[in-house]
C-alpha positions in Angstrom: -3.1 -17.3 -17.7 -5.9 -15.1 -18.6 -5.7 -11.7 -20.2 -6.1 -8.8 -17.9 -7.7 -5.4 -18.6 -5.0 -2.6 -18.4 -6.4 0.5 -17.9 -3.9 4.1 -18.3 -5.2 7.6 -16.8 -4.9 10.7 -18.3 -3.9 14.4 -17.3 -5.1 15.8 -14.1 -3.8 13.0 -11.6 -0.2 14.7 -11.4 1.5 15.6 -8.3 4.5 17.2 -6.6 7.7 14.8 -6.7 5.6 12.6 -8.8 8.0 9.1 -9.9 10.7 10.8 -7.7 10.7 7.6 -4.9 10.1 5.6 -8.1 13.4 6.5 -9.5 14.8 6.3 -6.6 14.1 2.7 -5.8 13.8 1.1 -9.3 17.0 0.8 -11.1 14.9 -0.3 -14.3 13.0 3.2 -14.8 16.1 5.5 -14.4 16.9 5.0 -18.5 13.0 6.9 -18.8 13.8 9.4 -17.0 16.8 10.5 -17.8 15.5 10.8 -21.2 12.3 13.1 -20.5 15.1 15.7 -18.4 16.6 15.5 -21.9 13.6 16.4 -23.6 12.1 19.0 -21.3 15.8 20.3 -20.7 15.4 19.7 -17.0 18.1 18.6 -14.5 16.8 15.6 -12.5 16.4 17.1 -9.8 14.4 19.9 -11.2 11.8 17.4 -13.0 10.9 16.1 -9.4 10.8 19.3 -7.6 8.5 21.4 -10.5 6.0 23.5 -8.4 2.4 22.2 -8.3 1.6 25.2 -10.8 4.4 24.0 -13.0 3.3 20.3 -12.5 -0.5 21.7 -13.7 0.9 22.9 -16.8 -0.5 20.4 -19.8 3.4 20.9 -21.1 4.7 19.3 -18.1 1.9 17.0 -16.7 1.5 14.7 -20.2 5.0 14.1 -20.5 5.6 13.4 -16.9 2.4 10.9 -16.3 3.0 9.1 -19.8 6.8 8.4 -18.0 5.5 7.7 -14.3 3.2 5.2 -16.2 5.2 3.8 -18.9 7.5 3.2 -15.7 4.8 1.5 -13.4 3.9 -0.8 -16.4 7.5 -1.9 -17.2 8.1 -2.7 -13.4 4.5 -4.9 -13.6 5.5 -6.4 -16.8 9.2 -7.4 -15.8 7.3 -8.9 -12.7 4.5 -11.3 -14.6 6.4 -10.8 -18.6 4.4 -13.5 -20.0 1.0 -11.8 -18.6 -1.5 -11.4 -21.5 -3.1 -7.7 -21.7 -5.4 -5.8 -23.1 -4.7 -2.3 -23.1 -6.9 1.0 -23.0 -5.8 4.2 -22.0 -7.8 7.4 -20.9 -6.8 10.3 -23.2 -3.3 11.2 -22.6 -3.3 7.7 -21.4 -3.6 6.0 -24.9 0.0 6.6 -25.6 0.8 4.4 -22.6 -1.7 1.7 -23.9 0.5 1.9 -27.2 3.7 1.3 -24.9 2.2 -1.2 -23.6 1.4 -3.2 -26.5 4.6 -2.4 -28.6 3.3 -0.1 -31.0 6.5 2.4 -30.6 9.2 2.3 -28.6 9.6 4.9 -25.1 11.7 7.5 -27.4 9.2 8.1 -30.2 5.9 8.0 -28.3 7.6 10.8 -25.7 8.2 13.0 -28.4 5.0 12.5 -29.7 3.8 13.1 -26.5 5.2 16.1 -25.6 4.5 17.7 -29.0 0.8 17.1 -28.4 1.2 18.8 -25.1 2.5 21.8 -26.7 -0.2 22.0 -29.1 -3.1 21.4 -26.3 -1.1 23.8 -24.7 -1.2 26.4 -26.8 -4.6 25.9 -28.0 -5.6 26.1 -24.4 -4.2 29.4 -24.2 -5.4 30.6 -27.3 -9.2 29.2 -27.0 -9.9 29.0 -23.0 -12.6 26.6 -21.9 -14.5 24.9 -19.0 -15.2 21.5 -18.3 -17.6 20.5 -15.9 -18.3 16.9 -14.5 -22.2 15.6 -14.5 -23.7 12.9 -12.1 -26.3 11.1 -12.2 -28.1 12.7 -15.3 -30.2 11.3 -18.4 -27.8 11.0 -20.9 -30.7 11.9 -23.9 -30.7 15.4 -21.9 -27.3 16.3 -21.1 -27.0 15.0 -25.2 -29.9 17.1 -26.1 -28.5 20.4 -23.9 -25.2 19.8 -25.6 -26.9 20.0 -29.0 -28.3 23.5 -28.2 -25.2 25.2 -27.8 -22.9 23.7 -30.4 -22.5 27.2 -31.6 -20.8 27.4 -28.6 -18.8 24.5 -28.9 -20.1 23.0 -26.0 -20.5 18.5 -26.3 -20.0 15.7 -24.3 -16.0 15.3 -24.0 -16.0 12.4 -21.5 -18.4 9.2 -21.1 -16.5 8.3 -17.9 -19.5 6.0 -16.6 -23.3 5.1 -16.3 -22.7 8.0 -13.9 -20.7 10.2 -14.8 -20.1 12.2 -18.2 -17.8 15.3 -18.3 -18.9 18.7 -21.1 -16.9 20.8 -22.1 -16.7 24.2 -24.2 -16.4 27.8 -24.4 -16.6 29.1 -20.6 -20.1 31.4 -21.8 -21.2 28.1 -23.5 -20.6 25.8 -20.2 -22.1 28.2 -18.3 -25.4 28.8 -20.4 -25.1 24.9 -20.1 -24.7 24.6 -16.4 -27.9 26.9 -15.7 -29.5 24.1 -17.8 -28.6 21.4 -16.1 -29.4 23.2 -12.8 -33.1 23.4 -14.0 -32.5 19.3 -14.6 -31.8 19.0 -11.0 -28.4 17.4 -12.5 -25.0 17.3 -9.9 -21.9 18.9 -11.5 -18.8 19.8 -10.7 -16.6 22.0 -12.3 -13.0 20.8 -13.2 -9.6 22.4 -12.4 -8.7 21.8 -16.2 -6.8 24.7 -18.6 -8.9 24.0 -21.5 -11.8 22.0 -22.9 -9.9 18.7 -23.7 -11.5 16.6 -26.0 -14.1 19.3 -27.8 -14.2 21.2 -30.8 -12.5 24.4 -29.1 -9.3 21.9 -29.0 -9.3 22.0 -33.4 -6.1 24.4 -33.8 -4.7 21.7 -31.9 -5.6 18.9 -34.0 -4.4 20.6 -37.3 -0.8 21.3 -35.8 -0.2 17.9 -34.4 -1.4 16.3 -37.2 1.2 18.7 -39.3 4.0 17.8 -36.4 3.4 13.4 -36.9 3.2 13.9 -41.2 6.1 15.8 -41.0 7.9 13.8 -38.4 6.5 10.1 -39.4 4.9 10.6 -43.0 3.6 7.1 -41.9 2.4 5.1 -38.6 1.9 1.7 -38.4 -2.3 0.9 -37.2 -3.0 -0.1 -33.6 -3.0 -3.5 -32.8 -6.6 -4.7 -31.5 -4.8 -5.8 -28.3 -5.1 -1.6 -27.6 -9.1 -0.4 -26.8 -9.8 2.7 -28.9 -12.8 5.1 -27.7 -15.6 4.2 -29.8 -14.9 8.2 -31.6 -12.0 7.3 -33.2 -12.1 3.5 -33.5 -12.3 4.2 -37.1 -8.7 5.3 -37.4 -7.6 2.2 -36.0 -5.7 1.6 -39.1 -4.2 4.9 -40.2 -2.3 6.0 -37.1 -1.8 9.3 -37.5 -5.5 10.5 -37.8 -6.1 8.6 -35.1 -3.7 10.7 -32.6 -4.6 14.0 -34.0 -8.2 13.2 -34.1 -8.3 12.3 -30.2 -7.4 15.5 -29.2 -11.3 16.4 -30.2 -13.0 13.4 -29.2 -15.1 12.3 -26.9 -13.7 9.3 -24.5 -16.3 6.6 -24.0 -14.7 5.0 -20.9 -18.3 2.8 -20.4 -17.9 1.4 -23.9 -14.5 0.3 -23.9 -15.4 -1.4 -20.3 -18.5 -3.2 -22.1 -16.4 -4.1 -24.9 -13.5 -5.7 -22.8 -16.4 -7.8 -20.9 -17.6 -9.1 -23.7 -13.8 -10.2 -24.8 -13.9 -12.2 -21.9 -11.7 -9.6 -19.0 -12.8 -10.4 -15.8 -9.6 -8.7 -13.6 -8.6 -4.8 -14.3 -5.7 -3.2 -13.6 -5.7 0.6 -13.3 -2.0 2.0 -13.8 -1.4 5.7 -13.2 -0.3 8.5 -10.2 -4.0 8.4 -8.3 -7.3 5.8 -8.2 -9.1 7.9 -10.9 -10.5 4.7 -13.4 -11.2 2.0 -11.2 -14.7 3.8 -9.4 -15.8 4.2 -12.5 -15.2 -0.1 -13.8 -17.4 -0.7 -10.2 -19.8 1.9 -11.8 -20.2 -0.1 -15.0 -19.7 -3.8 -14.3 -20.4 -6.4 -11.5 -18.1 -8.7 -10.0 -15.2 -7.8 -11.5 -11.7 -8.2 -9.7 -10.1 -4.2 -9.7 -6.3 -3.9 -9.0 -4.3 -0.6 -8.8 -0.9 0.6 -9.0 -0.1 3.5 -8.6 3.7 3.1 -6.9 6.2 0.3 -6.7 4.8 -1.1 -3.7 1.1 -1.7 -5.4 3.6 -3.8 -7.8 5.0 -5.7 -5.0 1.7 -6.3 -3.5 0.0 -7.6 -6.3 -0.3 -11.1 -7.2 -1.2 -13.3 -10.7 -2.0 -17.1 -10.4 
């Protein structure tokens, strides 16, 4: 059976009552949600009925998305237990990719994700930032603009595709960058996030998270090559504590990961997450690839592998 590229979404794809129908439809995933309920000190009803303003908060959105993706993947894998996978997770999705490759069990990863979310939420409140998505710009021009605003903590946070990158930093810095991007004719859109993730503004989150990981785990095993990593953190593959901590302040590079997966001979990809996000970037970057999406139990029922 072919190796399939499994791609997990990151923060920003959450929605009201996410996971509720999945919980009701499939007994397999109920233990995940019961544990999430205990860890967040919320009843299951409260968990599934968090209002939009709560779900958008990092402390809730990250553990909710992680549990949702693990649940979908577990159902998927129970249907295709012998399927070989190469996994990648965009930002938060890295922890779902770790679960998919049996890196740690759900309980351990959930605790890590919850602490990560707490650290990033705090950092966003102490050092508020802004992020903008840029389309059809020259990457050299974009990186040059960011280099001129380094003191404002402005940098490329996400290399999503050949057609889109995301820039983040302080409000003042990103506003200055935005004017320069306007002058260059680069299309831009402000993202509805509460922090400049994957930029230097998250360094206080990195420091606190690193301390937590060292105190809690002392050491963690290195990551298997079956987990694809962003170029910026590949050097930490065998030092997982540093990997997890530094990922918070390092750029994601989906465009490079997809190119690497193509070199591995992967021709079929499955995106798993609350909404369809990564799939459009695949079509920007790669030709003649089959792309499936799993956002619900029904999607898994309709999916077919030879």
